[in-house]
C-alpha positions in Angstrom: 12.6 27.1 9.4 15.1 25.1 7.1 16.1 21.7 6.9 19.2 21.4 8.9 21.7 19.6 6.4 24.1 18.0 8.2 27.1 15.7 7.6 24.8 12.5 8.2 21.7 13.6 5.7 23.9 14.2 2.7 25.8 11.1 3.3 22.1 9.4 3.9 20.7 11.0 0.6 24.3 10.1 -1.1 24.3 6.1 -0.3 20.5 6.2 -1.3 20.9 7.2 -4.5 23.9 4.8 -6.0 21.6 2.0 -4.1 18.1 3.4 -6.3 20.4 3.5 -9.4 21.8 0.2 -8.9 17.9 -1.2 -8.3 16.3 0.5 -11.0 18.9 -1.0 -13.3 18.5 -4.3 -12.8 14.7 -3.8 -12.1 14.8 -2.9 -16.4 16.4 -5.7 -17.3 14.0 -8.3 -15.1 10.9 -10.3 -16.8 8.5 -7.2 -16.0 9.7 -5.0 -19.3 7.7 -2.3 -17.8 4.5 -4.2 -18.6 1.8 -2.0 -16.4 3.8 1.6 -18.3 2.7 0.2 -21.2 -0.8 -0.6 -20.2 -1.8 3.0 -19.0 0.0 4.2 -22.3 -2.6 1.9 -23.9 -5.1 2.9 -22.1 -4.3 7.0 -22.0 -3.7 6.6 -26.2 -7.3 4.8 -26.1 -9.0 8.2 -24.5 -6.9 10.0 -27.2 -8.7 7.7 -30.5 -12.5 7.4 -29.3 -11.9 5.3 -26.0 -14.9 3.3 -26.2 -13.4 0.3 -27.2 -10.9 1.0 -23.6 -11.7 -2.7 -21.6 -11.8 -4.6 -24.6 -7.9 -3.5 -25.8 -4.8 -6.0 -24.8 -1.7 -5.2 -24.4 0.2 -7.8 -26.6 -3.2 -9.9 -26.6 -3.5 -10.4 -22.8 -3.2 -7.5 -21.1 -6.2 -5.5 -20.4 -6.8 -2.3 -18.6 -8.1 -2.8 -15.3 -8.1 0.6 -13.8 -10.9 3.4 -13.9 -11.2 5.7 -16.8 -9.9 8.4 -14.7 -7.0 6.3 -14.9 -7.1 6.3 -18.3 -7.8 9.8 -18.6 -4.2 11.3 -16.8 -2.7 8.5 -18.3 -2.7 10.3 -21.6 0.4 12.6 -21.0 2.8 9.4 -20.5 1.0 8.1 -24.0 1.6 11.3 -25.3 5.6 11.3 -24.1 8.1 9.4 -26.0 9.0 6.1 -24.3 11.9 6.7 -22.5 10.7 9.9 -21.4 8.1 8.0 -19.6 10.1 6.0 -18.0 12.6 8.0 -16.6 9.9 10.4 -15.4 8.1 7.7 -13.8 11.0 5.5 -12.5 12.7 8.7 -10.8 9.3 9.9 -9.7 8.7 6.6 -7.7 12.5 6.9 -6.6 11.6 10.2 -4.9 8.6 9.0 -3.9 9.7 6.3 -1.7 12.2 8.0 0.9 9.2 10.7 1.0 6.4 8.0 2.1 8.9 6.8 4.9 8.8 10.9 5.8 6.2 11.5 6.0 5.3 8.3 8.2 7.8 9.8 10.4 6.0 12.7 10.6 2.5 11.3 11.4 1.6 11.7 15.3 2.5 8.3 18.0 5.3 7.8 19.4 7.0 6.8 15.6 7.0 10.9 15.3 10.5 12.6 14.9 9.7 16.4 15.6 13.2 17.5 13.8 12.7 17.2 9.7 16.4 16.7 8.9 16.6 13.6 11.5 13.5 12.2 10.2 14.9 13.1 6.2 17.9 10.8 7.6 16.6 7.7 8.9 13.6 7.8 5.4 17.2 8.1 3.5 18.4 5.0 5.4 15.8 2.6 5.6 15.0 4.1 1.6 18.2 2.6 0.8 16.9 -1.4 2.0 14.1 -1.3 1.3 14.2 -0.1 -2.0 15.7 -3.9 -2.7 12.1 -4.8 -1.2 10.4 -7.5 -3.8 7.1 -5.2 -3.4 9.1 -2.1 -4.3 11.4 -3.9 -7.1 8.5 -5.1 -8.6 7.1 -1.2 -9.1 9.8 -0.3 -10.5 10.5 -3.5 -13.0 6.6 -3.1 -14.3 6.3 0.5 -14.4 3.7 1.0 -11.4 2.6 3.8 -9.9 1.9 2.1 -6.2 5.1 3.8 -4.1 3.2 8.0 -5.2 -0.8 6.6 -4.5 1.3 5.5 -0.8 3.4 9.2 -0.6 -0.3 10.2 -1.9 -2.4 8.8 1.1 0.2 9.5 3.7 0.7 13.9 2.5 -2.7 13.6 2.8 -2.9 12.1 6.2 -0.1 14.5 7.5 -1.6 17.3 6.7 -3.6 19.2 10.0 -7.0 17.9 10.6 -7.9 21.9 10.1 -6.5 21.8 6.4 -8.8 22.6 4.0 -7.4 20.2 1.2 -7.3 17.0 3.6 -9.1 13.7 2.3 -8.1 15.3 -1.9 -5.3 13.5 -2.5 -7.1 10.1 -0.8 -9.6 11.0 -3.5 -7.6 11.8 -6.0 -5.6 7.9 -5.5 -9.1 5.7 -5.4 -9.8 7.9 -8.5 -6.6 5.8 -9.9 -6.4 2.8 -8.2 -9.8 1.5 -5.7 -7.9 0.3 -3.1 -7.3 4.1 -1.4 -11.0 4.4 -0.9 -10.6 2.8 2.3 -8.5 5.9 3.5 -12.2 7.6 3.0 -13.4 5.2 5.4 -10.5 6.0 7.6 -11.3 9.2 8.0 -14.9 8.5 8.6 -14.6 6.2 11.5 -12.2 8.6 13.2 -14.1 11.5 13.2 -12.7 13.6 10.6 -16.2 14.0 8.3 -15.0 17.3 6.6 -11.6 15.2 5.0 -13.8 11.7 4.1 -16.5 14.5 2.6 -13.5 15.4 0.4 -12.4 12.6 -0.2 -15.7 11.1 -1.2 -16.3 14.6 -3.9 -13.0 14.1 -5.3 -13.8 10.5 -6.0 -16.7 11.2 -7.0 -15.3 14.2 -9.8 -13.0 11.3 -11.2 -15.8 9.5 -11.8 -17.3 12.1 -13.3 -14.5 13.4 -15.1 -14.7 9.4 -16.5 -17.8 9.9 -18.0 -17.3 12.5 -19.7 -14.3 11.6 -21.4 -15.3 7.9 -21.9 -18.9 7.3 -21.9 -19.5 4.2 -22.8 -16.3 3.0 -21.2 -17.1 4.5 -18.4 -20.5 2.4 -18.2 -19.4 -0.4 -18.9 -17.0 -0.2 -16.1 -19.4 1.5 -13.5 -22.4 -1.1 -14.0 -20.3 -3.6 -11.6 -17.5 -5.0 -13.8 -14.9 -3.0 -11.7 -16.2 -5.4 -9.0 -15.7 -8.5 -10.4 -12.0 -9.5 -10.4 -12.2 -12.2 -12.7 -11.3 -9.4 -15.2 -7.7 -8.6 -13.5 -6.8 -11.9 -13.4 -7.3 -15.4 -12.6 -7.9 -14.8 -8.3 -5.4 -18.2 -7.5 -2.2 -16.3 -8.9 0.1 -16.6 -6.5 1.4 -13.3 -7.7 -2.2 -11.8 -5.6 -1.5 -12.0 -1.9 -4.7 -10.8 -0.9 -7.4 -13.2 1.3 -9.2 -14.1 -1.8 -5.9 -15.8 -3.6 -4.7 -17.2 -0.4 -7.9 -18.9 0.8 -8.5 -20.2 -3.4 -5.3 -21.4 -3.4 -5.7 -23.3 -0.4 -9.2 -24.5 -0.7 -8.3 -25.5 -4.2 -10.9 -24.0 -6.0 -11.8 -20.9 -7.4 -15.6 -20.9 -6.3 -14.7 -19.2 -3.0 -17.1 -15.8 -2.9 -19.3 -16.7 -0.1 -16.0 -17.6 2.4 -14.1 -14.6 1.5 -17.3 -12.2 2.0 -17.0 -13.2 5.4 -13.8 -13.6 6.4 -12.9 -10.4 4.2 -15.7 -8.5 6.0 -14.4 -9.9 9.5 -10.9 -8.8 9.0 -12.3 -5.5 7.3 -14.5 -4.6 10.5 -11.5 -5.8 12.7 -8.9 -3.9 11.1 -10.5 -0.7 10.7 -11.3 -0.6 14.2 -7.5 -1.5 15.7 -6.5 1.7 12.9 -9.2 3.7 14.4 -8.7 2.8 18.2 -4.8 3.5 16.9 -5.7 6.8 15.9 -7.9 7.9 18.8 -4.9 7.2 20.9 -2.9 9.6 19.1 -1.4 7.2 16.5 -1.3 8.3 13.3 1.2 6.1 12.5 -0.3 2.9 13.5 -3.5 3.9 12.5 -2.1 4.5 8.9 -0.1 1.0 9.0 -3.7 -1.0 10.7 -5.5 0.2 7.3 -3.1 -0.3 5.1 -2.4 -3.7 5.3 -6.2 -4.2 6.1 -7.1 -2.9 2.9 -4.2 -5.5 1.2 -6.3 -8.2 3.0 -9.4 -7.6 1.4 -9.1 -6.2 -1.5 -9.7 -8.8 -4.1 -6.3 -8.7 -5.6 -3.1 -7.2 -3.9 -0.7 -7.9 -6.1 3.0 -7.8 -4.9 3.5 -4.5 -5.8 0.9 -3.1 -4.2 2.3 -4.1 -0.7 4.5 -1.5 -1.2 2.5 0.8 0.8 2.7 -1.9 4.3 7.1 -0.7 4.0 6.5 2.3 6.2 4.9 -0.5 8.3 8.0 -2.1 8.7 10.0 1.0 9.9 7.1 2.0 12.0 7.7 -1.7 13.5 11.8 -1.1 13.8 10.9 2.5 16.0 8.8 0.3 18.0 11.6 -2.9 19.0 14.2 0.5 19.6 11.5 2.3 22.3 10.9 -1.1 23.6 14.7 -2.0 23.4 15.1 1.2 25.6 12.0 1.0 28.2 14.5 -2.6 29.4 10.9 -4.9 27.5 14.1 -7.2 25.5 12.0 -9.8 24.6 9.3 -7.8 22.8 12.4 -5.8 21.0 14.1 -9.1 19.9 10.8 -10.3 18.9 10.1 -7.5 16.9 13.7 -7.6 15.5 13.2 -10.7 14.6 10.0 -10.5 12.9 10.9 -7.3 10.6 13.6 -9.5 10.1 11.9 -12.4 8.5 9.4 -10.1 6.3 12.6 -8.7 5.3 14.1 -11.9 3.5 10.9 -12.9 2.4 10.6 -9.4 0.4 14.2 -10.0 -0.8 12.8 -12.9 -2.5 10.4 -13.4 -5.8 7.6 -15.4 -6.1 7.5 -16.3 -9.4 8.5 -20.0 -10.6 6.2 -21.6 -7.8 3.7 -22.5 -10.4 3.6 -26.8 -10.9 2.2 -28.5 -14.4 -1.0 -29.0 -12.6 -1.4 -25.5 -12.1 -1.8 -22.9 -8.9 -5.3 -24.6 -7.6 -2.9 -27.7 -6.9 0.5 -26.4 -5.6 2.6 -28.4 -3.5 2.7 -27.9 0.3 5.9 -25.9 0.4 4.2 -24.0 -2.8 1.5 -23.2 -1.0 2.8 -22.0 2.3 5.1 -19.4 0.3 2.3 -18.0 -2.0 0.9 -17.4 1.1 3.5 -16.0 2.9 2.2 -11.4 2.7 -1.0 -12.5 4.0 0.2 -14.4 6.8 2.5 -11.7 7.6 -0.7 -9.4 6.9 -2.7 -11.1 9.1 -0.2 -11.8 11.7 0.2 -7.2 12.3 -4.0 -7.1 12.8 -2.7 -9.8 15.8 -0.4 -8.0 17.0 -2.1 -4.4 16.2 -4.9 -5.9 18.7 -2.5 -7.2 21.6 -1.4 -3.7 21.7 -4.6 -1.8 21.7 -5.5 -4.6 24.5 -1.7 -3.7 26.4 -2.9 0.1 26.2 -6.3 -0.4 27.5 -5.5 -2.3 30.5 -2.4 0.3 31.2 -5.0 2.6 31.1 -6.8 0.9 33.5 -5.1 0.6 35.9 -4.2 3.8 37.3 -7.7 3.8 37.4 -8.5 1.1 39.5 -5.2 1.7 42.2 -7.4 4.7 42.7 -10.1 3.6 43.1 -8.1 1.8 45.9 -6.9 4.3 47.5 -9.7 6.0 48.2 -11.2 2.9 49.3 
């Protein structure tokens, strides 16, 4: 059955197209200058010209290629295309992928699911009209990043039935391009979807093998341990790094925090994945995705602002939760969620650039320090909210059992 294209759907699509066009035009004029797309093309060009020095190359003498070797192989397509074509294709694909990702999260099992595809597309396009202006989305467009595409790929994979033979393939490919989506393979494993997790692991292994086949020397250098060193990407204390590692470094005024970070990241990782798995077992796959995505952003050594685009679907899921709370008469919860979304949106519509004093990133004044850890605090608050939701759900399941035991006494 096809999608019913009502006036609301057409109107939402038209408004989104205008909003996206204006946003892309402005993003193209920022100081980002599609720098990351240029790095992609540099990596792809290196593959076409030996590639043995892939990780020694610097765009403009500054920006290195930091992705797995397989990514450089994939980016050869961007390298051979004319510059304007590469910009147009990647930007256009990202513009299409944003509402697609929101649509897919609305189709995941759980209370947020919209069975009618037309309604889901209308809501997705309407939300994307505003969401594309959030800083993570604008940064993705301005830098020429692929994060929106990876978000849609992960959500597409999760939206497949658990019996689908190809489930896990897109997560494995996404992890082959950037390592951070690999957390969703762990999520599949701990939620009992072993075949999908194995598929993701096998596809990821195939991307590693493809990298070795095309770039043996660079692959050996990267996988020998360099990939685990965040310093080869950027100083971790950079305010644009919205991960636990970056927040701790700025708060403790030192980058020498590896033992502290490892302990905290392990605790947050275990707790976040446990909450995501619990949500999935309750049948709320949308919440499971949101909690897993936020967990991955927090525990990754480097989580740039544009990486947080994978958390945008969580705002939509939270908004729908506020609507359900309001309809159920729980006004206080609805108001609290709505206020939290508004605050997050206000933060997301501003930029963190310009917060660096002359004394450097490790000596931020109090106001700049608080501003530089805002995404991390929001992520931690989301996990706390997930734990609270899990506790309420456990209590509600226990209540009928207690009542039944009293009735038979």
